[in-house]
C-alpha angles and dihedrals in degrees: 000000000000094000096058098082100060090051091073091066097049125098120274092249090057092052091051091050091052091048090051090051093049094073091063102025112033096088092051091048093050091048092051091049092052092046089059090060128067139186102257099181110106116224092353090166092053089231088140096050113250094329107149094016132093114208133179094206111000139123137168125257136190095220133075099027131157096209137350121015105297143045137177120265117187131172122207119215131204092276101025131062096202096247118191116192142182130187113220129193111235140169123259119254094013136131122245138182120209117202135174142153120234143183127198141044123313095358116174134202123184153130130241133189092040094143089233124047116339111227139206140168131191147192116228093198127002112169088174132028111302126187117234121189136173136164136217141174119227121235124257091265102029115126100157132041131178119230118198149176128198143157130222129274114283096345098121135258122326129195131215133185142167098025113178137178110201124193141083113327121241128229103275099181122198132319114259127260119274114267120259132203099044108178135177113225130176116007129199131175090272107024147045126202115219133188136176142175120278118257118218112245095018118133094186146348132240115218119210126198114195090339098312124107107241103172147349120226135181097215132062099255139052141161116234108213136184094062127150120247121260092010129134114228128186117219133195133173130208126196117232135203137154090285094057141263127325126231112280123267125248113289124262121196123206130175119213122233123264120275115279110228097213088210091298103097091107095051115106117264087256118029136193115216126191141170117235118207095234101155102037145021130227137165092307092062130228119300120199115231091235089058094056104112122246090251091080109089099179121033118193113202106220116244149006108174134190124251085232135357096262101026096091085212106133121197130187113206119183121226110277121236090243089064100028107033091180095051115135124237120262089255093052090046094052091045088053092052091052091048092052090049092049088054088053098259125137121231118195138177111238114213120207124005127171095315101031105087110183123188117171095196096156136043087241091059088046092055090043090053091051094050098042093046091048089051090056093047093048095045093054099029092237127180098229150301140298121203112212100168111168140164111020100346094109127033133143128245116238093255092050102098105141119070089200092057108035120191105179108110095221090055098040089049094048090052090049092048095050092049090050091052092047091050092047096053099033136219094327094062110115116220122184135167135203110191126167121251089252089066098045122018093031084067088079087075106019136028120186118308092336133229093295099034128234100097126114106277089217094065109120092350096143092060097085091049094049092043095049093049101035091116092051095039116111098183139358111198109176115204101249089189140075085035135138121224113302127199113239131206088274086066090243127119117249125202134199122263106076149036091277093073095052093044093052096042093048093043087060092057094046095045104036125229143221109260114237087353093296106143087195095057108055126173100224120231123266121233112263092238085061094056130082124169116242116220136161114255096225142351087273094055098063148308116299102047114164128192122253090257089060092046089054092048089056093048090048092052098047098042102030105017092239129119089025097140115196096338116092110208121217094231148348119262115189089166092065102141101226145252137323125199142193098246154010089191092054091046091055088049087057095049092263094291094156095046095046091050090050091050092048094048100046094030 
């Protein structure tokens, strides 16, 4: 207690008098001292979600919790320590105690902006709830401090609960007035742009969609994404300051645009996609295009490859007779393409593959890519293009940190080239992509070299291409094979070998996810009709093969929310387009196991 030190310098009679009074008055004095203090932390038990907190990579969970029904769970990444902060109004020149309970490794609790010495404390290892506490005194003019908790880079998830800041409460004032002038701007099939007038005294704004808070921003505009096509939404905005949230604004209603078909409107509701070894043979043997069964709805001719990595000059050379003795003639091949198309199938040229590195580092390479790919499409009368860039074809420059606004020439030029091809051939042009998980879902944790450098520049590098072309994209079928463990939206690592991997990876595409743990930079979900799951056809085709029973479990979970195992999906998507496999040749080698299971499942 603050009064204890001066007593040591008082006369003995005074001390005896105080001691005598203590028996009758100490309880009252302590109660009065406690009554002068208050817990100033808002929603310190996380019972109201993240209300009051700003987190780079946090969410609330119902287990484990220390008290109540919720706690914070935050997962650091390689370039992010999953920091959660709250700014609190305090009194100048006053004493405060910051307390919280944490679980995990290297969990920190602290306060900054104190006006004196900023403080922090941490737990090196807390397998169960551990109490952290620290104290500080505010400076003579300090009226606001920031309290925070965070983990450490790449060390796994931590939990926090029951965070309190005890001390004299500052003057919080009144919440701001509600915003005026809320207006809906540009509208797409999956987003609505909003803007409103600034409110004096507001430090931020809460955006509501159909009565549910969907985001908090500091400016007076935002774009709400992840919406369904041809759907009406009601939006409101509230102004926020230290005293709380204003009443909500008047409601504005906006209807999203109709669903773009991306050239895939005439695909069946559930499609089977496969790669046909058209330019080479391997252990699976050569399969003539005319011998591909009618079950295959999209046939990707593998592969068109560049004359050099950076030339942009793509060539499609059919398998020579010396390598493929049963190869058909050019005339027979073109006739088979026409026959497949007459039966309603799509035949595409796939560019890249394992050996076909393509880097459009210059505008000249971009233009050569467009002209050479067009020449292949025109010669064979193909329906479109599949982008199967692997290896080092796509990587991000160190200054390229926002997937919505890419700066790397190879990525900017690829986007430009694909948009040019789409415009040249029109709405019926089929555009598909087959990236590896490293280039897509890994972007949930890492994006390019990261804020501090040192990360693999290829991490998440497909995201800007997918995002820029999402309204032109017919199908995205990520290769859920030949992959290392990938963290899902449950902040757990998922590995190949069962339905769980396909469920978690596909859920990320259909739910959307913050890129590199940045809650303010979310990759929006794709439409389910744009997504097919990529799987190897057999154990010979690639690592990550799963049995037909596991394939069906993944489909059941994603389309019906059954057979999900331990992973909880964020929705149910009966319109999921279907499956892709590497490859038709390997499936034939395995007596058409993959195709037969698809036919049996979807009828």
